[in-house]
C-alpha positions in Angstrom: 21.2 16.2 14.8 21.7 17.3 11.2 19.6 19.9 9.5 17.9 17.3 7.3 17.0 15.3 10.4 15.5 18.4 12.0 13.4 19.0 9.0 12.1 15.4 9.1 10.7 16.1 12.6 8.8 19.2 11.5 5.0 19.1 10.7 3.9 20.0 7.2 2.8 23.5 8.1 6.2 24.3 9.6 8.0 22.9 6.7 6.1 25.1 4.3 6.7 28.2 6.5 10.4 27.3 6.7 10.5 27.0 2.9 8.9 30.4 2.6 11.5 31.8 4.9 14.2 30.7 2.5 15.3 27.3 3.7 16.7 25.5 0.6 15.9 22.0 1.9 12.4 22.3 3.5 10.4 21.8 0.4 12.5 18.8 -0.6 11.4 17.1 2.6 7.8 18.0 1.9 8.1 16.5 -1.5 9.8 13.3 -0.2 7.0 12.9 2.4 4.1 13.2 0.1 5.2 12.3 -3.4 4.0 8.7 -3.3 0.5 9.7 -2.2 0.3 12.4 -4.8 1.5 10.0 -7.5 -1.2 7.5 -6.6 -3.9 10.2 -6.7 -2.6 11.5 -10.0 -2.6 8.1 -11.7 -6.2 7.5 -10.6 -7.3 10.9 -11.8 -5.3 11.0 -15.1 -5.6 7.3 -15.9 -2.3 7.5 -17.7 1.1 7.1 -15.9 3.0 9.5 -18.2 0.4 12.2 -17.9 0.2 11.6 -14.1 4.0 12.0 -13.8 4.0 15.3 -15.7 1.0 16.5 -13.7 2.7 15.7 -10.3 5.9 17.4 -11.4 3.9 20.4 -12.5 1.9 20.4 -9.3 4.9 20.3 -7.0 6.6 23.1 -9.0 3.4 25.2 -8.6 3.4 24.4 -4.9 7.1 25.3 -4.6 6.5 28.7 -6.3 3.2 29.4 -4.6 3.9 28.3 -1.1 3.2 31.8 0.2 -0.4 31.5 -1.0 -1.1 28.7 1.5 -3.5 30.3 4.0 -3.5 27.5 6.6 -7.3 27.1 6.5 -6.8 23.4 5.6 -4.1 20.8 6.0 -1.1 21.0 3.7 -2.0 17.7 2.2 -5.4 19.0 1.3 -3.7 22.0 -0.4 -1.4 19.6 -2.3 -4.3 17.3 -3.3 -6.1 20.3 -4.8 -3.0 21.4 -6.8 -2.4 17.8 -8.1 -6.1 17.3 -9.0 -6.2 20.6 -10.8 -3.0 19.9 -12.6 -4.3 16.5 -13.8 -7.6 18.0 -14.9 -5.9 20.8 -16.8 -3.8 18.2 -18.7 -6.8 16.0 -19.4 -8.7 18.9 -20.9 -5.9 19.5 -23.3 -6.0 15.9 -24.6 -8.8 14.7 -26.9 -9.6 11.8 -26.7 -8.6 11.1 -23.1 -6.1 8.3 -22.9 -7.2 5.3 -20.8 -5.1 2.8 -18.9 -4.7 -0.7 -20.2 -5.5 -3.6 -17.8 -1.8 -4.3 -17.4 -1.3 -0.7 -16.1 -4.3 -0.9 -13.8 -3.1 -4.1 -12.2 0.0 -2.5 -10.7 -1.6 0.6 -9.2 -1.2 0.8 -5.4 -4.5 0.3 -3.5 -4.7 1.5 0.1 -7.2 -1.3 1.0 -5.4 -4.0 -1.0 -5.6 -6.4 2.0 -9.3 -7.3 1.2 -9.3 -6.8 -2.5 -8.5 -9.3 -5.3 -6.7 -8.0 -8.4 -9.8 -8.9 -10.5 -12.1 -6.8 -8.4 -9.8 -3.9 -8.4 -9.6 -4.0 -12.1 -13.4 -4.2 -12.4 -13.8 -1.2 -10.1 -11.2 0.9 -11.9 -12.6 0.0 -15.3 -16.1 1.0 -14.1 -14.8 4.3 -12.6 -13.3 5.0 -16.0 -16.8 5.1 -17.5 -18.3 7.6 -15.1 -18.7 11.3 -15.8 -15.6 13.2 -14.6 -17.3 14.9 -11.6 -18.7 11.6 -10.2 -15.4 9.8 -10.8 -13.4 12.5 -9.1 -15.6 12.4 -6.0 -15.4 8.6 -5.8 -11.6 8.6 -6.3 -11.1 11.0 -3.4 -13.7 9.7 -1.0 -13.7 5.9 -1.7 -10.4 5.2 -3.2 -8.3 7.6 -1.1 -10.4 7.6 2.0 -10.7 11.4 2.3 -13.4 12.8 4.5 -16.3 14.4 2.6 -15.3 17.9 3.9 -11.7 17.5 2.6 -12.9 16.2 -0.8 -15.3 19.2 -1.0 -12.4 21.5 -0.3 -10.2 19.9 -3.0 -13.0 20.0 -5.6 -14.2 23.5 -4.4 -17.8 22.4 -4.1 -20.3 22.0 -1.2 -20.2 18.8 0.9 -23.7 17.9 -0.2 -22.5 18.1 -3.8 -19.7 15.6 -3.1 -22.2 13.3 -1.3 -24.6 13.4 -4.2 -21.9 12.8 -6.8 -20.7 9.8 -4.8 -24.2 8.4 -4.5 -24.9 8.9 -8.3 -21.5 7.4 -9.2 -22.0 4.3 -7.0 -25.5 3.8 -8.4 -24.1 4.1 -11.9 -21.5 1.4 -11.1 -24.0 -1.2 -10.0 -24.9 -2.4 -13.5 -21.2 -2.0 -14.6 -20.0 -4.3 -11.8 -23.0 -6.5 -11.3 -22.9 -5.8 -7.6 -25.5 -5.2 -4.9 -23.9 -1.9 -4.0 -25.8 0.6 -1.9 -25.6 4.3 -2.7 -23.8 5.0 0.6 -21.3 2.1 0.3 -17.8 2.8 -0.9 -17.0 1.4 -4.3 -14.0 -0.5 -3.0 -16.0 -2.6 -0.5 -15.8 -6.4 -0.8 -17.8 -7.8 -3.7 -21.5 -8.6 -2.9 -23.0 -11.0 -5.5 -26.7 -10.4 -6.1 -28.9 -13.0 -4.3 -30.5 -15.6 -6.6 -34.3 -15.5 -6.8 -36.0 -18.4 -4.9 
């Protein structure tokens, strides 16, 4: 078995430890393993493909250099999520006004629940998300769009779990008039469309 094959079998934590010990290939495997997921997250946070690409590159460089700061209290993916989100937010704060994605860009974004979503509904949801306050949008992106547990999203955003829940609830409520959906406050925003019932 080659060295690269051995690295592919290592869990994330061991890869990071191996990288810190001086292995020249360990972080490359970590990057290969998670780059697509981090890219999808960055595009949803940044709403601009070029900005997202720069943010992901910056985030992985920061992770490479700061690997020894990983304390092991959360999963490596949670640690990477936090770095990517912070990188995106830092770049967004430098740009005024914030650049928004065109519909053509939104239509090609990967969606982890694409099997029950139409393109039109995904476009509607992302356009509505784009109108929410940053804190609500970030909570919904992590919890509803990426399916992260509340606890993990709270760790990434560095807030209490109750704060994430309330931001999600407020964000979902704000999206009801934007989407014209009968959406409950505890229902993920990427649930199948529910048309309001007509009055008798």
